[in-house]
C-alpha positions, -999 to 999 in steps of 0.1 A, spaced: -449 383 -216 -485 391 -206 -487 358 -187 -455 365 -168 -471 381 -137 -495 351 -134 -465 327 -136 -446 346 -109 -477 346 -87 -482 309 -92 -445 302 -83 -449 322 -51 -480 302 -41 -462 269 -48 -433 280 -28 -456 289 1 -473 255 -1 -439 238 -1 -428 257 30 -460 247 49 -460 211 39 -423 204 38 -409 201 74 -373 208 62 -383 240 44 -403 251 74 -375 243 98 -349 265 80 -348 303 76 -334 315 42 -335 304 6 -325 270 -9 -298 281 -33 -264 263 -30 -234 286 -24 -198 277 -21 -167 292 -4 -130 283 -6 -103 280 20 -67 272 9 -31 270 21 1 259 3 -10 223 1 -48 221 -3 -77 241 -18 -109 232 0 -144 240 -14 -172 242 11 -210 243 4 -239 257 24 -259 227 15 -253 206 45 -228 231 58 -200 207 47 -169 201 27 -176 197 -10 -141 190 -25 -104 190 -17 -77 197 -43 -41 187 -36 -19 213 -51 13 192 -52 -2 162 -69 -14 158 -104 -41 134 -116 -43 115 -149 -57 147 -165 -26 167 -154 -49 188 -131 -46 188 -93 -58 156 -76 -93 160 -63 -106 140 -33 -141 138 -18 -155 157 -48 -182 133 -62 -220 134 -57 -216 104 -35 -194 121 -9 -209 138 21 -210 140 58 -244 142 75 -263 134 107 -300 132 116 -317 160 136 -352 165 150 -370 192 130 -404 189 145 -419 202 178 -425 183 210 -459 172 197 -450 166 161 -420 143 155 -401 150 123 -365 145 113 -341 155 85 -305 149 75 -283 179 77 -269 171 42 -304 181 29 -306 214 47 -293 248 36 -271 266 61 -263 303 63 -227 309 53 -206 331 76 -175 351 68 -140 336 66 -119 346 96 -81 346 96 -68 338 130 -36 350 147 -17 317 140 -24 320 103 -52 295 102 -85 302 85 -120 295 99 -153 293 80 -186 287 97 -222 278 87 -253 283 108 -286 266 109 -313 285 128 -347 269 130 -378 289 121 -393 287 156 -388 299 191 -371 267 205 -337 283 209 -321 254 189 -293 262 166 -264 244 148 -230 258 138 -205 239 116 -170 254 120 -142 245 97 -105 255 101 -75 248 79 -39 256 91 -9 267 71 10 238 54 -14 212 67 -37 187 51 -59 183 81 -93 201 82 -107 207 117 -145 204 119 -165 213 150 -202 209 154 -216 234 179 -252 229 191 -276 249 213 -302 227 230 -287 195 217 -312 175 237 -340 188 214 -320 183 182 -308 148 189 -327 117 201 -313 103 233 -284 127 230 -269 105 203 -255 118 171 -260 93 142 -234 105 118 -230 92 82 -197 96 63 -197 87 27 -165 86 8 -158 76 -28 -121 71 -35 -118 82 -72 -93 65 -95 -60 84 -94 -35 60 -111 -33 46 -146 -39 10 -136 -71 9 -115 -70 -29 -109 -36 -25 -93 -49 5 -73 -77 -16 -60 -53 -43 -49 -35 -17 -28 -65 -1 -12 -74 -8 24 -98 3 52 -82 12 85 -92 23 120 -83 26 156 -107 6 177 -105 6 215 -70 19 212 -57 -8 188 -50 -4 150 -65 -28 125 -71 -29 88 -89 -48 60 -81 -51 23 -112 -40 4 -113 -72 -17 -113 -96 12 -141 -80 33 -170 -57 26 -181 -44 61 -169 -39 96 -190 -34 128 -177 -15 158 -189 -23 194 -161 -5 211 -148 31 210 -133 42 176 -109 70 173 -108 72 135 -118 54 104 -101 58 70 -97 46 34 -62 44 20 -60 39 -17 -26 35 -31 -12 70 -26 -41 90 -11 -59 89 21 -94 99 34 -97 99 72 -125 109 96 -114 115 132 -137 118 162 -116 136 189 -140 124 216 -143 89 200 -172 73 183 -191 51 207 -200 24 181 -210 20 145 -204 1 113 -187 6 80 -196 -9 46 -179 -6 12 -184 -17 -23 -160 -20 -52 -175 -5 -84 -167 -18 -119 -135 -4 -134 -155 16 -159 -168 38 -130 -133 51 -124 -139 47 -87 -117 25 -65 -141 20 -36 -173 35 -22 -175 35 16 -204 44 39 -197 47 76 -226 50 101 -211 61 134 -226 70 168 -215 97 193 -228 106 227 -234 143 230 -235 158 266 -269 171 276 -259 208 280 -272 242 269 -243 244 245 -223 215 232 -192 211 209 -184 179 191 -149 181 176 -139 162 144 -110 163 120 -108 153 84 -77 143 65 -77 143 27 -41 141 14 -12 118 4 -5 86 21 30 98 28 46 80 58 64 111 72 34 134 68 10 110 85 34 102 113 36 139 124 -1 138 134 8 112 161 -25 93 156 -11 62 140 -24 71 105 9 58 90 1 22 103 -21 17 72 8 24 48 19 -10 35 56 -11 45 50 -47 55 17 -61 66 1 -94 77 24 -123 71 50 -99 58 50 -76 88 84 -88 97 99 -66 70 83 -34 83 113 -25 105 136 -30 75 116 -4 55 111 20 85 147 21 97 168 13 66 152 15 32 129 45 37 155 69 53 182 58 29 159 64 -1 148 98 13 184 108 17 194 98 -19 163 113 -34 168 146 -16 205 145 -28 198 138 -64 163 151 -69 158 121 -92 140 90 -78 155 68 -107 191 77 -97 181 74 -60 171 38 -67 205 31 -83 223 45 -52 199 26 -29 206 -6 -48 244 -1 -45 242 5 -8 220 -26 -2 244 -47 -22 273 -33 -2 256 -42 31 250 -78 19 284 -82 3 297 -106 30 268 -129 22 274 -125 -16 311 -134 -12 303 -165 9 279 -176 -18 304 -171 -46 332 -188 -26 309 -218 -21 302 -218 -59 340 -217 -66 346 -247 -44 318 -266 -61 333 -258 -95 367 -271 -83 351 -305 -74 333 -308 -108 360 -332 -123 357 -355 -93 319 -355 -93 321 -364 -130 342 -394 -122 317 -405 -95 289 -403 -121 309 -425 -145 316 -450 -117 281 -453 -103 261 -447 -135 224 -449 -128 227 -458 -92 216 -424 -79 215 -435 -42 251 -447 -43 261 -416 -62 244 -393 -36 262 -411 -7 296 -408 -24 290 -372 -33 282 -363 3 314 -381 14 334 -361 -12 319 -328 1 327 -338 37 363 -347 29 368 -315 10 352 -293 36 325 -281 12 290 -272 22 267 -279 -8 241 -255 8 267 -227 12 254 -209 -18 218 -212 -9 218 -200 27 231 -164 18 204 -162 -8 177 -172 17 189 -145 41 183 -119 13 145 -128 11 134 -103 38 150 -75 17 132 -87 -14 98 -85 4 107 -52 21 115 -36 -13 84 -50 -29 62 -33 -2 83 -1 -4 80 4 -41 43 -1 -40 38 26 -13 64 53 -18 47 85 -29 79 101 -43 78 76 -72 44 87 -83 46 107 -115 84 106 -114 100 106 -149 131 84 -155 144 73 -189 114 62 -209 91 58 -178 68 87 -171 57 72 -137 80 51 -116 50 41 -95 33 24 -126 45 0 -152 64 14 -181 47 7 -214 69 17 -244 56 -13 -263 18 -17 -266 2 -46 -284 -33 -32 -290 -48 -63 -275 -46 -82 -242 -21 -111 -242 -30 -138 -215 -13 -130 -182 11 -105 -198 -16 -78 -206 -17 -53 -234 18 -40 -231 54 -50 -225 75 -33 -198 110 -26 -210 124 -25 -175 108 -59 -169 125 -73 -201 158 -60 -189 153 -75 -154 144 -109 -170 174 -109 -194 198 -101 -166 182 -127 -144 187 -153 -172 224 -143 -174 228 -147 -137 212 -182 -139 234 -192 -168 266 -181 -150 255 -198 -117 248 -231 -135 282 -230 -151 297 -229 -115 277 -259 -102 280 -296 -109 259 -309 -138 224 -319 -127 210 -352 -137 175 -342 -127 161 -323 -157 138 -302 -135 167 -289 -114 188 -285 -145 164 -262 -164 145 -245 -136 170 -216 -133 164 -208 -169 126 -211 -167 123 -188 -137 133 -156 -157 105 -165 -182 80 -165 -154 92 -132 -142 85 -117 -177 48 -124 -172 43 -118 -135 65 -86 -132 50 -70 -163 24 -50 -144 46 -41 -114 58 -5 -108 86 4 -131 106 16 -101 106 -19 -88 116 -36 -121 143 -9 -125 157 -18 -90 158 -55 -101 176 -46 -133 202 -26 -114 206 -52 -88 211 -79 -114 237 -59 -132 256 -54 -99 254 -92 -94 268 -99 -128 296 -75 -122 304 -89 -88 304 -125 -101 329 -116 -128 352 -96 -105 351 -120 -75 355 -152 -96 383 -138 -118 402 -114 -95 394 -121 -59 389 -159 -55 421 -179 -62 410 -212 -76 445 -228 -71 444 -219 -34 409 -234 -31 422 -267 -46 451 -267 -21 428 -260 8 405 -288 -3 434 -312 -4 445 -301 31 409 -306 44 410 -342 30 441 -350 50 425 -337 83 407 -362 105 369 -358 101 342 -358 127 307 -364 115 279 -343 128 248 -360 142 229 -348 111 255 -363 88 254 -396 107 216 -398 105 217 -389 68 242 -416 61 223 -442 82 191 -434 62 210 -437 29 225 -469 40 192 -484 50 176 -473 17 205 -489 -2 200 -522 17 163 -522 11 168 -516 -26 194 -544 -28 169 -567 -9 141 -558 -34 164 -565 -63 174 -600 -49 137 -608 -43 128 -601 -79 155 -625 -91 
């Protein structure tokens, strides 16, 4: 205790030396103690810090993380927003990053429109008249945080009137399967008025030579966006993908430039969005944020209109009606199957016609034996006489492929599925895992999805029923492929969202029910046979395609006969 006065005196001397030798300490009035303040509305709770006069963390009140606490964005030590300023005099050039400086914190002001504003000031310890104010505003029921940088004598603070701003953002893991979350994470931006994006695994940087309105990182269900209301003039963005153990999806560093007008007082407006990647919420901002949501991208962009104008509004309606996403998926499935029912009926009718011809096809096989070419020609002739299109069952199935891809994108992007309980699944946006192995099985993983098992079993039943309706295949690959396909699904669908595998299960059950009802109660097999006989009696005109096909088959037959004679 006797030495305490000496220690205090020594600390004051060291502090004085620091303030003389450290340009940052000399530049700023006030102490170097970090202080925080909070602004919040019904959606977000935002923590700000006087160190750098910046946002420190955002909590999303309506979304829970894996720890059952509110989701936190932009809250790591890596996250910050900063720019370089001149801290020296005209004769002594020094610079510092605003993230390293301690601002003075002002009082929170509640505005007439219900918004709240918090400001931070940086007043240099000199007579230059320079000053910086960071002003943050949040509005009721809004995820956007407005951020304005106000400068006095900006020409002295910035070199060549250019703000070199750095935005660092680490997208923390929010879902149970971080690998799948990384697959669905992208970088997006508006450059020179046009939207573009990159999947983080396919590229690691992007340079901007033209004006940029905003840059953002969309992980699967959450979004971090920085908007320059007066546009960035140029810049670059780099990102890295940490190891899964870091529990971080991606770390991004954007170095962007803005031109600040040479005036006594300048205002540089920004906005920051930290919130859900919800299509409806993002669209309201009218800045094309929603373009980065994967409702159909790249080579699958043709399905985006299906999601926007059909699947998304219908699902929203059913989900709002039932308040249960699992039941909403059932209703969505039933509606989709109703819309494509004409195609389904055409497919089953074609199958019934093929089944009616099975006895005659069997006779052709007995007649021509191993002569596959002759068998093929006679079978085509039989189909033509009977008025049966052998591809009649395939074409409707092909027309349903766009819906398949649309739903695949939708179930990976729909925020309403996240954390939704249904039956044994506790999160329809993730795989259900009631069965865990305790070890990783190749391709399958360390669990078995029960919804996936149900989807595969019902797919197998559909394949079995469909094969019973078609002529026997002599080709073993074609014969057994329908049964092999459900086995592949078991492996490749095991890690997909349970909402998606639940949809496939319901859709398959509907298919089985329709097959049974249509084949047994709607399609009249006796009338089909009568119609086939009537078609045979009608004069036939061959299409050009049929004529070419028969000519090719006839040529192949002659060549084969010629080769056989040559061998003799």
